[in-house]
C-alpha positions as CSV (number, residue, x, y, z in Angstrom):
1,M,22.3,11.7,12.0
2,A,19.6,11.8,9.3
3,Q,18.0,8.7,10.8
4,D,17.0,10.7,13.9
5,I,15.2,13.4,11.9
6,T,11.6,13.0,10.8
7,I,10.2,14.4,7.6
8,Q,8.0,16.9,9.6
9,Q,11.2,18.4,11.1
10,V,12.6,19.3,7.7
11,K,12.0,23.0,6.8
12,P,13.3,23.9,3.3
13,L,15.1,27.2,2.9
14,G,14.2,29.8,0.3
15,D,12.3,28.5,-2.7
16,R,13.3,24.9,-2.1
17,I,10.7,22.1,-2.1
18,V,11.0,18.6,-0.7
19,I,9.4,16.0,-2.9
20,K,8.6,12.3,-2.3
21,P,9.1,10.6,-5.7
22,L,6.2,8.7,-7.1
23,S,7.1,5.1,-8.0
24,K,6.6,4.0,-11.6
25,E,5.7,0.4,-11.4
26,E,5.1,-1.1,-14.8
27,K,3.1,-4.2,-15.6
28,T,4.1,-6.4,-18.5
29,S,1.6,-8.0,-20.8
30,S,2.0,-11.3,-18.8
31,G,1.1,-9.5,-15.6
32,I,4.5,-9.2,-14.0
33,Y,5.2,-6.0,-12.2
34,I,8.5,-4.3,-12.8
35,P,9.6,-1.9,-10.0
36,D,10.9,1.5,-10.9
37,T,14.4,0.5,-9.6
38,A,14.7,-1.9,-12.5
39,T,14.5,0.9,-15.1
40,K,17.3,2.9,-13.2
41,E,15.8,6.2,-14.3
42,R,14.9,8.8,-11.7
43,P,11.2,9.5,-11.5
44,E,10.2,12.9,-12.8
45,Q,7.0,13.2,-10.7
46,G,6.4,13.4,-7.0
47,E,4.3,14.7,-4.2
48,V,5.3,17.8,-2.3
49,V,6.0,17.1,1.4
50,A,7.5,20.4,2.5
51,V,7.8,23.9,1.0
52,G,10.2,26.7,1.8
53,P,8.9,30.3,2.5
54,G,9.9,31.6,-0.9
55,E,12.6,33.7,-2.5
56,R,13.4,37.4,-2.1
57,N,13.2,39.7,-5.2
58,E,15.5,42.6,-6.0
59,K,13.7,44.8,-3.6
60,G,14.1,42.4,-0.7
61,E,10.5,41.5,-0.6
62,L,9.5,37.8,0.0
63,V,7.9,36.2,-3.0
64,P,6.0,33.1,-1.6
65,T,6.4,29.7,-3.1
66,T,3.4,28.8,-5.3
67,V,3.1,25.1,-4.7
68,K,1.5,23.6,-1.6
69,V,2.2,20.5,0.5
70,G,0.2,17.5,-1.0
71,Q,0.3,18.6,-4.6
72,K,1.8,16.3,-7.3
73,V,4.4,18.0,-9.5
74,M,6.6,17.3,-12.5
75,F,10.2,18.4,-12.3
76,T,13.3,18.4,-14.5
77,K,15.1,15.1,-14.6
78,Y,18.6,16.1,-13.3
79,S,17.7,19.0,-11.0
80,P,16.9,17.3,-7.7
81,N,19.3,16.7,-4.9
82,E,18.7,13.3,-3.2
83,I,18.4,13.0,0.6
84,K,17.4,10.2,2.9
85,I,15.3,10.9,6.0
86,A,14.0,8.2,8.3
87,G,14.9,5.6,5.7
88,E,12.8,7.3,3.0
89,E,14.4,8.7,-0.1
90,L,13.3,12.3,-0.9
91,L,14.3,14.9,-3.4
92,I,15.0,18.7,-2.9
93,V,14.4,21.0,-5.9
94,R,14.2,24.7,-6.4
95,E,10.8,26.0,-7.5
96,K,12.2,27.2,-10.8
97,D,13.1,23.5,-11.6
98,L,9.4,22.5,-11.4
99,L,7.7,22.1,-14.7
100,A,4.0,21.6,-13.8
101,V,1.5,20.8,-11.1
102,I,-0.5,17.7,-11.8
103,E,-4.2,18.1,-11.2
C-alpha cells in the first residue's frame, strides 16, 4: 500500500515532521567512499519534507510548528519512526525531538 502513496500526499498530524535523512558518505584518505549504510548508525540530520499543523496547548489553541519544509534539522538519535514511501526511506519525528535548525 505504501508504494502507491507519494511523499506529497503525506500530511503529518499534530506537531509531527517528516524528514528525509541526509546521507553521510565518508571518504578515506585513499579516496574510497564509504556509504552511510556501512557505519550502521542512523543519521541525525535531515531535510524537512512535510510538516504538521502544530499542537494544541492547554487552552485548545493551535500552536503552529516552527520548522518549514526545506529546512535542514538535527534530531535526537533514537526518536524517529522509520517509514518507506515510494521506495524512499523517511523519518517521522515530533517537533520536541528536534535539536536544531541548520542554517
